[in-house]
N, C-alpha and C positions, 0 to 999 in steps of 0.2 A: 183284465190282464195286469192292471196296475194296482198296487196297494193303496188304500185310502190315505189321504193326507189331511192334516188338521185344518189347513186354510190354503186357498189357491194362491196366496200372495207370498208365501214364505220363501220361495226360491227366486224371487225376482230381484234384480239389482239395478243400480243407477247407470250401469255401463251398457247402454244400448238395450237390445231386447234379449240378451242372453238369459236362458232359463235352464232348468235341469233337463228339459227335453233336448236342448242344444248339446248339453254335455253327453246325453245318452247317444245322440246321433254321432257325435265325434268319437265316442268310445267304440261304437259299432264299426265305424270306418277304420279305426286303428286296428281292431281285432280282425277285420276282414283282410286288411293289407298285410299284417304281420302274422296272422294265424292265431294270435293270442294277445292279451293285454295284461299288465300287472297292476296291482293297486297303486303303486307309486305314480304310474303314468296317468291313472284316472284322477288322482289327487292333484297332480300338476295341471291337468287340463281344466279342472274345476277352478283352481286358483287363477289360471290365466283368463278365465271367463268372468272373474270377479265373484265367484260363488264359493261358499265355505267348502274347504277340502274334506271336511267331515261327512259330506254328503256322498262320498264315493260308494259306501255300502248301499245306499238307496239307488244309485245309478245301476249297480250290479243287480240289485233285487228286481228292478223294473225291466232289465234286459233278459233275465233268466226266463225260461230254460235255454235260451240261445247261447249262453256261456256255460262252459263246464270247467270246474276248478280241478287242476291237477298240479301238485307240487308248487303251489303258490302262483300259478299262472291261470288266467281265465281264457280257455280256448274257445274259439268261435265255432258253432255248429253250422256248417255250410248248408245243411238240409233245411234250416229254418231261416235262411237269409232272405228268401222271398217275402215271408211274413213280416220280417223286421223292416224291409225296404218299403213295404206297403204302409207300415206305421209311420216311417219317416216321411213318406209322401203326404200322408194325412196331416201330420204336424206342419209340414211346409205350406200346405194349402191354407191351414188355419192362420199361420203367421202372416202370409201374404195378404189374406183378407182383412185381418185385424189392422195391419199396417196401413192399408188403403183407407179403412174406415177412420182410423185415428188421423191420418194425414188430411183427409177432407174435413173432418170435424174441427181440427185445429185451425185450418184455413178459414172455416166459416165462423169460428168463435173469435171474439175480439181479444180475449185473454184466457189462457189455459194454465192452471196450476199444475206443475209437474211434481209428483211425489218422489220421495227418496227411493222407493222400490220400483220406480219406472211404471207405476200404475197410474193411469190417467183418470182424473175426474171426468166422468162421461155420463151426464145427467140428461136423459131423454126417454120418452115412452118407447117400450119394446113390447112385442107380442110374443106370448108363450103358448106353444101347443103341447099339451100333455099326451101321454101314450093312450089315454082313454078317450081322446078326441076333443077335449075341452080347450077353448081359446081363452087366454087370460091376458089382460093388459096390466103390465107392471112398469115400474120406473127403474131404469138402470142407474147405478150409483157410480161405478167405475169399471174400467175395462183394461185388460192386459192381453198379451199374446197367448196366455194360457187359460184365461177365464173371465168371469164377469160377476158382479154383485147386483142383485135385484131386490127391490123393496116393494112390498105390497101387502095385501091382507091375507095371504095364504102361505102355508108351510109346504115346501116342496122337497124336504129332506129325502135323499135316496132315489128320487125320481130321475128318469131320463126324459128330458124335454127338448123341444126345438125352439131355439131363441132366434127371432127374426129382428135384425137390426137394420134400420134405414141408413142409407148413404147420404151424408150431407152434401156430397158433390153432385148429386143428381143421378148417380148410378143405380143399378138394381139393388134391392135389399139383399143382405147376406143372411143365410139361415145356418145356424150352428147346432149340431147335435151336442147336447150338454148334459153332464151328470151333476146333479145338485149334491154337494159334499157336506154342506153344513147349513144350519138354519138357526137364527137366534131372534128373540123378541126385542124390538127397539121401541115399543110403545104399546098402548092399549089396542089390541087387535092389529098391530102392524109388525111385520116380520122382514128380516133381511135374509136372503138366500144366497149362498156362495156356490157358483157353478164352475166346473172345469170343462173346457171345450174338448170334445172327442173327435169330431170331424165336421167337414162342411156337409150340410144336408143337401142331397140331390133331389131335384124335382121328380116326382113320379111320372 
């Protein structure tokens, strides 16, 4: 549904957990309420969230085909509203789960470095389940509301995997369906994989 992006951290800011997904949700709400939205309103919303206003075209691209352009206005297609609401709920589930993990992790850690893009250094073992049934133990490098970086001896580029993250607060582990968007070599036989969260994985 969404076009590929170069890196999962490029839309994150230091102002809370605002991401391009939040801007998308806000644009959908405005279009639903008013029947349409114009580019100026999308740019203003991005600016208010601390995101580059130049991302407005990407916001529109990720919402389409739920928006229809007519005479400079993007009209909301009511027939697709249910699907978009489902996507909003998936993103909200992910954000709530990540916030809980981060909150418990920070409480358990004596000192946590906060990065400029609101990406948290999050170094701990995680389990990866691939679509072909393999279980892999990797090391997470950092975590955000939209994705995770994983370091290990395998390349996972393009794969959809399930990432299981333990809760430092003693709660049940959280399983994220994740798309690996990029992979790079960081040493001899060692790779870093950048994944974007798609939804919370439900138990069968």
